[in-house]
C-alpha positions as a LaTeX table, in Angstrom:
\begin{tabular}{lrrr}
\hline
Residue & $x$ (\AA) & $y$ (\AA) & $z$ (\AA) \\
\hline
Met1 & $-0.14$ & $-0.17$ & 0.31 \\
Asp2 & 1.19 & 3.55 & $-0.68$ \\
Asp3 & 2.08 & 6.00 & 1.85 \\
Pro4 & $-0.61$ & 7.90 & 3.78 \\
Phe5 & $-2.19$ & 10.99 & 2.56 \\
Pro6 & 0.10 & 14.18 & 3.26 \\
Glu7 & $-1.35$ & 16.33 & 5.95 \\
Gly8 & $-3.70$ & 19.13 & 4.74 \\
Leu9 & $-4.74$ & 17.32 & 1.66 \\
Arg10 & $-8.36$ & 18.31 & 2.02 \\
Asp11 & $-7.29$ & 21.88 & 2.52 \\
Glu12 & $-5.18$ & 21.97 & $-0.58$ \\
Trp13 & $-8.07$ & 20.52 & $-2.84$ \\
Ala14 & $-10.49$ & 23.34 & $-1.11$ \\
Arg15 & $-8.06$ & 25.95 & $-2.47$ \\
Leu16 & $-7.70$ & 24.51 & $-5.77$ \\
Leu17 & $-11.27$ & 23.77 & $-6.47$ \\
Arg18 & $-12.25$ & 27.33 & $-5.77$ \\
Val19 & $-10.78$ & 28.08 & $-9.10$ \\
Gln20 & $-12.67$ & 28.10 & $-12.22$ \\
Arg21 & $-10.82$ & 26.34 & $-14.97$ \\
Pro22 & $-11.92$ & 25.82 & $-18.56$ \\
Ala23 & $-13.41$ & 22.04 & $-19.17$ \\
Gly24 & $-11.66$ & 19.85 & $-21.80$ \\
Arg25 & $-7.94$ & 20.71 & $-21.24$ \\
Asp26 & $-5.42$ & 18.16 & $-21.60$ \\
Cys27 & $-3.57$ & 19.09 & $-18.73$ \\
Tyr28 & $-3.88$ & 21.62 & $-16.06$ \\
Ala29 & $-0.80$ & 23.12 & $-14.96$ \\
Asp30 & $-1.25$ & 24.34 & $-11.51$ \\
Ile31 & $-2.79$ & 21.02 & $-10.66$ \\
Met32 & 0.35 & 19.48 & $-11.77$ \\
Glu33 & 2.40 & 22.23 & $-9.71$ \\
Ser34 & 0.36 & 21.73 & $-6.42$ \\
Pro35 & 2.85 & 20.87 & $-3.44$ \\
Cys36 & 0.29 & 17.46 & $-2.52$ \\
Cys37 & $-2.17$ & 17.18 & $-5.25$ \\
Phe38 & $-0.37$ & 16.54 & $-8.25$ \\
Pro39 & $-0.95$ & 13.45 & $-10.14$ \\
Leu40 & 1.89 & 10.53 & $-10.24$ \\
Gln41 & 2.36 & 10.64 & $-13.86$ \\
Arg42 & 4.30 & 12.37 & $-16.68$ \\
Ala43 & 2.60 & 15.28 & $-17.96$ \\
Gly44 & 2.91 & 14.45 & $-21.52$ \\
Glu45 & 1.56 & 10.76 & $-20.91$ \\
Leu46 & $-1.28$ & 12.30 & $-19.03$ \\
Ala47 & $-2.42$ & 14.79 & $-21.67$ \\
Arg48 & $-2.33$ & 12.41 & $-24.49$ \\
Met49 & $-4.36$ & 9.81 & $-22.52$ \\
Ile50 & $-6.96$ & 12.46 & $-21.34$ \\
His51 & $-6.90$ & 13.76 & $-25.23$ \\
Leu52 & $-7.74$ & 10.50 & $-26.60$ \\
Ala53 & $-10.36$ & 9.74 & $-24.02$ \\
Arg54 & $-12.00$ & 13.14 & $-24.51$ \\
Glu55 & $-12.31$ & 12.54 & $-28.37$ \\
Arg56 & $-14.40$ & 9.19 & $-27.59$ \\
Glu57 & $-16.85$ & 11.44 & $-25.76$ \\
Pro58 & $-17.09$ & 9.26 & $-22.88$ \\
Arg59 & $-20.37$ & 9.01 & $-20.61$ \\
Val60 & $-18.75$ & 6.89 & $-17.78$ \\
Val61 & $-15.06$ & 6.97 & $-16.63$ \\
Leu62 & $-13.53$ & 4.99 & $-13.91$ \\
Glu63 & $-9.92$ & 5.53 & $-12.30$ \\
Ile64 & $-8.71$ & 2.74 & $-10.34$ \\
Gly65 & $-6.01$ & 4.14 & $-7.92$ \\
Ala66 & $-7.21$ & 7.78 & $-7.45$ \\
Asp67 & $-4.61$ & 8.31 & $-5.01$ \\
Lys68 & $-4.47$ & 12.04 & $-4.06$ \\
Gly69 & $-6.84$ & 13.02 & $-6.83$ \\
Gly70 & $-4.78$ & 15.05 & $-9.23$ \\
Gly71 & $-5.43$ & 12.53 & $-12.22$ \\
Leu72 & $-9.06$ & 12.38 & $-11.04$ \\
Tyr73 & $-9.19$ & 16.08 & $-11.53$ \\
His74 & $-8.48$ & 15.80 & $-14.98$ \\
Trp75 & $-10.73$ & 12.84 & $-15.83$ \\
Val76 & $-13.69$ & 14.89 & $-14.56$ \\
Ala77 & $-12.79$ & 18.45 & $-15.97$ \\
Gly78 & $-10.70$ & 17.36 & $-19.07$ \\
Thr79 & $-12.97$ & 14.39 & $-20.56$ \\
Arg80 & $-16.34$ & 16.39 & $-19.59$ \\
Ala81 & $-17.52$ & 12.85 & $-18.91$ \\
Pro82 & $-21.08$ & 13.21 & $-16.92$ \\
Arg83 & $-20.50$ & 9.76 & $-14.92$ \\
Val84 & $-17.26$ & 9.35 & $-13.19$ \\
Ala85 & $-16.36$ & 6.66 & $-10.71$ \\
Ala86 & $-13.20$ & 6.58 & $-8.64$ \\
Cys87 & $-11.69$ & 3.92 & $-6.39$ \\
Glu88 & $-8.84$ & 4.04 & $-3.67$ \\
Val89 & $-8.11$ & 1.80 & $-1.14$ \\
Arg90 & $-6.80$ & 4.40 & 1.31 \\
Gly91 & $-10.13$ & 6.25 & 0.88 \\
Leu92 & $-11.52$ & 9.22 & $-0.99$ \\
Pro93 & $-11.42$ & 12.30 & 1.61 \\
Tyr94 & $-11.89$ & 14.72 & $-1.18$ \\
Ala95 & $-14.94$ & 13.20 & $-2.20$ \\
Asp96 & $-17.15$ & 15.78 & $-0.87$ \\
Leu97 & $-15.36$ & 18.33 & $-2.29$ \\
Phe98 & $-15.42$ & 17.10 & $-5.74$ \\
Glu99 & $-19.09$ & 16.72 & $-5.54$ \\
Lys100 & $-19.57$ & 20.58 & $-4.47$ \\
Ala101 & $-17.15$ & 21.74 & $-7.13$ \\
Phe102 & $-18.66$ & 19.74 & $-10.13$ \\
Pro103 & $-22.63$ & 19.57 & $-9.18$ \\
Ala104 & $-23.50$ & 18.34 & $-12.75$ \\
Val105 & $-21.27$ & 15.25 & $-12.48$ \\
Asp106 & $-22.76$ & 11.84 & $-11.15$ \\
Phe107 & $-19.99$ & 10.47 & $-8.81$ \\
His108 & $-19.88$ & 6.77 & $-7.26$ \\
Trp109 & $-16.91$ & 6.53 & $-4.75$ \\
Met110 & $-15.09$ & 3.31 & $-3.94$ \\
Pro111 & $-13.15$ & 3.53 & $-1.06$ \\
Cys112 & $-11.92$ & 0.00 & $-0.99$ \\
Ser113 & $-10.31$ & $-2.64$ & $-3.09$ \\
Ser114 & $-10.83$ & $-2.74$ & $-6.55$ \\
Arg115 & $-12.05$ & $-6.10$ & $-6.45$ \\
Asp116 & $-14.26$ & $-5.96$ & $-2.93$ \\
Pro117 & $-17.56$ & $-8.00$ & $-3.80$ \\
Ala118 & $-19.59$ & $-5.65$ & $-2.08$ \\
Ala119 & $-18.17$ & $-2.66$ & $-3.93$ \\
Leu120 & $-18.57$ & $-4.48$ & $-7.47$ \\
Val121 & $-22.36$ & $-5.14$ & $-6.87$ \\
Ala122 & $-22.86$ & $-1.40$ & $-5.88$ \\
Leu123 & $-21.21$ & $-0.29$ & $-9.11$ \\
Arg124 & $-22.99$ & $-2.40$ & $-11.35$ \\
Glu125 & $-26.23$ & $-0.90$ & $-9.52$ \\
Trp126 & $-24.84$ & 2.66 & $-10.23$ \\
Leu127 & $-24.01$ & 1.55 & $-13.94$ \\
Gly128 & $-27.62$ & 0.87 & $-14.45$ \\
Arg129 & $-27.83$ & 0.23 & $-18.11$ \\
Asp130 & $-24.20$ & 2.10 & $-19.09$ \\
Gly131 & $-21.10$ & 0.63 & $-19.47$ \\
Ile132 & $-17.48$ & 2.12 & $-18.26$ \\
Asp133 & $-16.16$ & 3.78 & $-21.68$ \\
Cys134 & $-12.65$ & 4.54 & $-20.39$ \\
Leu135 & $-11.09$ & 2.75 & $-17.36$ \\
Phe136 & $-7.95$ & 3.87 & $-16.21$ \\
Leu137 & $-5.51$ & 1.02 & $-14.11$ \\
Asp138 & $-3.43$ & 2.75 & $-11.65$ \\
Gly139 & $-4.12$ & 0.81 & $-8.37$ \\
Asp140 & $-2.14$ & $-2.16$ & $-7.29$ \\
Lys141 & 0.26 & $-2.96$ & $-10.07$ \\
Ala142 & 0.78 & $-6.47$ & $-9.37$ \\
Glu143 & $-3.07$ & $-6.99$ & $-9.95$ \\
Phe144 & $-3.57$ & $-4.89$ & $-13.26$ \\
Leu145 & $-4.51$ & $-7.90$ & $-15.01$ \\
Ala146 & $-6.63$ & $-9.20$ & $-12.43$ \\
Asp147 & $-8.46$ & $-5.73$ & $-12.44$ \\
Phe148 & $-8.61$ & $-5.94$ & $-16.34$ \\
Arg149 & $-10.60$ & $-9.22$ & $-16.22$ \\
Thr150 & $-12.77$ & $-8.15$ & $-13.25$ \\
Tyr151 & $-13.99$ & $-4.97$ & $-14.89$ \\
Arg152 & $-13.96$ & $-6.35$ & $-18.82$ \\
Pro153 & $-17.64$ & $-7.62$ & $-18.52$ \\
Leu154 & $-18.67$ & $-3.89$ & $-17.15$ \\
Leu155 & $-16.77$ & $-1.93$ & $-20.18$ \\
Ala156 & $-18.94$ & $-0.57$ & $-22.85$ \\
Lys157 & $-18.82$ & $-2.65$ & $-26.33$ \\
Ala158 & $-16.39$ & 0.24 & $-27.69$ \\
Gly159 & $-14.68$ & 0.71 & $-24.38$ \\
Val160 & $-10.95$ & 1.64 & $-23.81$ \\
Val161 & $-8.58$ & 0.70 & $-21.28$ \\
Phe162 & $-5.79$ & 3.04 & $-20.02$ \\
Val163 & $-2.81$ & 0.79 & $-18.08$ \\
His164 & $-0.27$ & 3.09 & $-16.32$ \\
Asp165 & 3.63 & 2.41 & $-16.18$ \\
Ile166 & 3.89 & $-0.33$ & $-18.72$ \\
Thr167 & 7.55 & 0.38 & $-18.87$ \\
Asp168 & 7.70 & $-1.33$ & $-15.81$ \\
Asp169 & 8.61 & $-5.39$ & $-15.78$ \\
Val170 & 4.87 & $-6.22$ & $-14.01$ \\
Pro171 & 2.69 & $-3.67$ & $-15.43$ \\
Gly172 & 4.11 & $-4.36$ & $-18.90$ \\
Glu173 & 3.65 & $-7.90$ & $-19.01$ \\
Ala174 & $-0.08$ & $-7.36$ & $-17.84$ \\
Phe175 & $-0.60$ & $-4.95$ & $-20.85$ \\
His176 & 0.81 & $-7.42$ & $-23.20$ \\
Arg177 & $-1.34$ & $-10.05$ & $-22.02$ \\
Met178 & $-4.58$ & $-7.98$ & $-22.02$ \\
Glu179 & $-7.09$ & $-9.07$ & $-24.77$ \\
Gly180 & $-8.11$ & $-6.13$ & $-27.22$ \\
Arg181 & $-9.11$ & $-5.32$ & $-30.93$ \\
Ser182 & $-5.86$ & $-3.04$ & $-30.77$ \\
Lys183 & $-3.31$ & $-1.46$ & $-28.90$ \\
Gln184 & $-1.41$ & 1.73 & $-28.43$ \\
Arg185 & 1.47 & 2.84 & $-26.26$ \\
Leu186 & 2.07 & 6.36 & $-24.98$ \\
Ile187 & 5.57 & 7.03 & $-23.65$ \\
Asp188 & 6.57 & 10.42 & $-22.82$ \\
Arg189 & 9.63 & 11.48 & $-21.03$ \\
Thr190 & 10.07 & 14.90 & $-22.10$ \\
Asp191 & 9.36 & 16.61 & $-18.37$ \\
Trp192 & 12.21 & 14.62 & $-16.95$ \\
Glu193 & 14.60 & 15.10 & $-19.89$ \\
Leu194 & 13.88 & 19.00 & $-19.16$ \\
Ser195 & 14.23 & 18.85 & $-15.54$ \\
Lys196 & 17.52 & 16.92 & $-16.13$ \\
Arg197 & 19.07 & 19.97 & $-18.64$ \\
Arg198 & 17.80 & 22.42 & $-16.20$ \\
Gly199 & 19.52 & 21.17 & $-13.07$ \\
Gly200 & 19.47 & 23.39 & $-9.86$ \\
Asp201 & 16.55 & 22.73 & $-7.23$ \\
Pro202 & 13.48 & 21.21 & $-8.56$ \\
Ser203 & 10.81 & 23.78 & $-9.20$ \\
Cys204 & 7.72 & 21.83 & $-7.50$ \\
Ala205 & 6.85 & 18.58 & $-5.74$ \\
His206 & 6.07 & 17.10 & $-8.86$ \\
Glu207 & 9.54 & 17.57 & $-10.37$ \\
Ala208 & 11.04 & 16.13 & $-7.47$ \\
Trp209 & 8.77 & 13.23 & $-8.10$ \\
Leu210 & 10.27 & 13.12 & $-11.42$ \\
Arg211 & 13.85 & 13.07 & $-10.63$ \\
His212 & 13.35 & 10.47 & $-7.74$ \\
Trp213 & 12.15 & 8.01 & $-10.44$ \\
Gln214 & 14.30 & 9.50 & $-13.46$ \\
Gly215 & 12.84 & 7.67 & $-16.53$ \\
Arg216 & 11.27 & 4.78 & $-14.56$ \\
Ser217 & 7.48 & 4.45 & $-13.84$ \\
Cys218 & 6.14 & 5.74 & $-16.74$ \\
Gly219 & 4.34 & 5.11 & $-19.88$ \\
Val220 & 0.71 & 4.38 & $-20.34$ \\
Gly221 & $-0.83$ & 1.38 & $-22.34$ \\
Val222 & $-3.73$ & 1.74 & $-24.64$ \\
Val223 & $-6.42$ & $-1.07$ & $-25.23$ \\
Tyr224 & $-9.26$ & $-0.79$ & $-27.57$ \\
Leu225 & $-11.95$ & $-3.23$ & $-27.03$ \\
\hline
\end{tabular}
C-alpha cells in the first residue's frame, strides 16, 4: 500500500477547487504544480491519455487508484464525462469537495479494494444500463491483469482501457496479456529530460517526484476493445 495521504490534502483541494478552470483541457498546470495534489504521472503522457479519452466523448469513466485526486481532476474536467467513478483503497477524503465543485457530475466513490465483492455489486447498480467507456488502471500494479479481467464485463462495447507504468516489468507484462482489438503505447519522458537539463533545485513537488523516479515508472498502455 502507498504511504498515508499528506497532511493538508483536503485544505489544498478546497483551495484548488475554488478556481474555475475551462473544461476540456488535456493538462492543468496548476494541478500538476500543487505541493500535495499532483498526479503521479508524466504531464505529456497524462495529456495524451486525456485527449484520447475525450475524443471518444465518454459517458462513464472509472479510475482505479485515484490516489490524492490529481489524476481524477483531469478525468472529470478534462474528459467532461457526466458520470465518474473513482476507486482508492486508502479512501477518498476529497469526495465531498469534488461533488460540490462539479455539481453536474454523477460521482460514484469506491473507498476500498478494486475487487471488493460488495463494491462491485454497488458499481453495477450505479452503472445501470451504462457501460464504462474509459477505465484507467493505476492501483495495485501486481493486480492489473486481475483488474482488467474483473472489469471487462462492465466495459462498454467500444470501451478503452488505459494502463499506467507499462515500462515497468509487471505492469508491462500485464498490458501485453490484455485482450483487445488493438493496442497503443504512450511514452513521453519530456518533462524528466527537461528537468535533467535544467538542474538546480526542483521547481515543485512534481519535479522532485520526476527526479526520484528518473525515467522509470512511466508509460501508458491503451487497449481498444
